[in-house]
N, C-alpha and C positions, 0 to 999 in steps of 0.2 A: 583598354579602358576598364573592362570588367575586373581585371587583376588589380588595378588601382583602387577600384571601389571596394573590392574584397579586403585589400590591405587597410583601407580606411576603417572598415567595419571592425577588423581585428584590433587595430590600434585603439579605436574608440572603446571597445570592450575591455581591453587591458588597462586603459586609463581609468575607466570606471571602477574596475576592481582595485587597482592600485591606489585610487583616491579615496576608497571607502575607509571608514573609521571602524576599528575593531570594537565589538561590543561583547562584554562578558556579563553574565548575570547568574547569580547563585552558583558560581563555580562551573557553569556550563561552557561549552566550546564557543569560540569566537564566531560570529556571523560574518562570512566573507563580504556580504553586501551592506552591512550595517553602516549607517551614516550616508549612504548614497541617496539621491533624490528620486529613485525609481518609484513608480506607482502614482496613483491619483484617481480622481473620479472619472468615470466614463459612463455613457449610456449607449448600449448597442441593441441588437435585435436577435432573438433566439430563433430556433427552427420553426416555431409557430407564428412568427411575426410579432411576438410580444416584446415590448421594451424590457431590457434588463440593465440594471445599474450596478456599478461596482459595489455599492452598499448592500445589494442583495446577497452578497457573499460574506458579509461581516460575520465574524466568529468562525470562519472556515479557513483552513490552509488552502492557498490557491497555487496551482501549478499552471502557469500561463505559457502558451506557445503561439507565436504569430507566424502565419504562413498562408498558403492558398491551395485550393483543391486541384488546380491544374498543374501544380508543381510536379515535374516529372521524376524527381529523385530524392532530394533532401528532405522535404516535408514528410513524405510517407515514411521514410526511414526514421526520422526523429520522432514522429508521433508513435510509430511502432515501439521504439525503445522507451518512450515516455510511459505508454500504457502497459507495456510489459513490466516495467519497474513498478508502476502503480499497483498492478494486479498482484505481483509478488509480495509487495509490502502489505497489501490488503489481506492476503492469505495469512501472513505472519502476525499482523496487527489489525484485525478487523475493526476494533473500536476506534483506533487512531485514524484509520483510513476513512471511516465514516465522517470524520471531521475535515476531510480534504476533498477538493473538487478540481479536476483537471479541466482546463479551458483552452479551446482552440479558437483564436481570433483571426479572421481573414484580413489580408492586406490587399485583396482584389474584390472589392464589393460589386464591381460592375458585373462580374460573372457569378460570384458566390452569393446566390439568393438564399433566403432562409431555408428553403427546401433543399437546395444543393449542399449547404453547409451542414444541415442536419443529417442528411444521408451519408455524407463523407465522414463526419464525426462518429456516427453509429458503427461504421465499419471497423473502428478501432476499439470499440467497447461502449456499452450503454452509459457509462459514467462520464464519458467525454462530452462536454457541453460545447457545441459549435455556436459561434457568434459572428454576425455580420452587422451591417449598418450602412448609413450613407457615407460617401467619401469624407465628409467633414467629421462624422462620428469616428470613423476609422482613424483619421489623422490625429484626432484628439487622444484616442487610446494609444496609438503608436508613439506619439510624442511623450506621453506619460511614462512609457517604458523604454525610451531612447531607442526605438526600433527604426531602422533605416529600411525604406522600400522605394522602389522606382520601377515604372513600367518600361520594359525594353522595347526596342523597335519591333514592328510587325514582322512576324515570321512567315507571312504569306497566308492567303486564305482568310484573313481577318484574325488569325491567332497571334498571341503574344505571350511572353513570359514576364515574370516579375523578379527583379533583383531584390533581395531582402537579407537583413541580418539574421543570424542563426543562433538563437538562444532560447532557453526555457527557464523561466523565473519561478522561484519558490518564494511566496509571500506568506507572512504569518497571519493569524486570525485578526490582527489589527490592521492588516494591509501594509505592513512594513516589510521591506525586502530582506531576505535571508541569504539565499545562495542561488547560483546558477546550477541547474540540473544537467548532468553530463549526458544529454540525449545523443550527442555525437559519438559516444563510446558504446554503451550497451544498456539493456534493460537492467541487468544486475547492478550496474554502476548507479543507475537512477535509484533503484531500491535501496542501495547502501546509503545514498545521500539522504533519502527520506528517513531512513532509520536514525540518522544523526539528529534530526530536528523535529519531526512531526510527532506530537504526543497527544 
């Protein structure tokens, strides 16, 4: 069953990319996700318990990743690569990097309290903004970015894992989708993708 869910996630992502319309402007490269319906308004909660809206990041490039702090393998690796790439890009282009914000949004609000999400995000770098919220708020944000997630059966002792799609999105300062960041590859691959777009 897990393999079938994973295949549905992969097929969904491929369909999303294949269905996107290429956008060129001023002779620049085509945006892989241009024309897709990714993105939208959300209201979540930061590490201090303060409400945060998607509009608060207007004018900034956004690097979004959905996951959860209890994830045993994929999320830590992906966030490591995301921030490794971001930091490499920031060293080479500090001005451009100052106009970008990496965001980690939980899909497990029951366990990922503001304090927990803040501590977890800080382990990858002070620039990574951790966000949580109510189940309804998380569902709204996940739907806006076509994120799949589902609670798996109890693993014993009250513990559980979450199935979820694996993607990091680059959104432009207007909140429009640009590209998927290759967090499943490496930090240098993420840095190279940021080099293409973030100005």
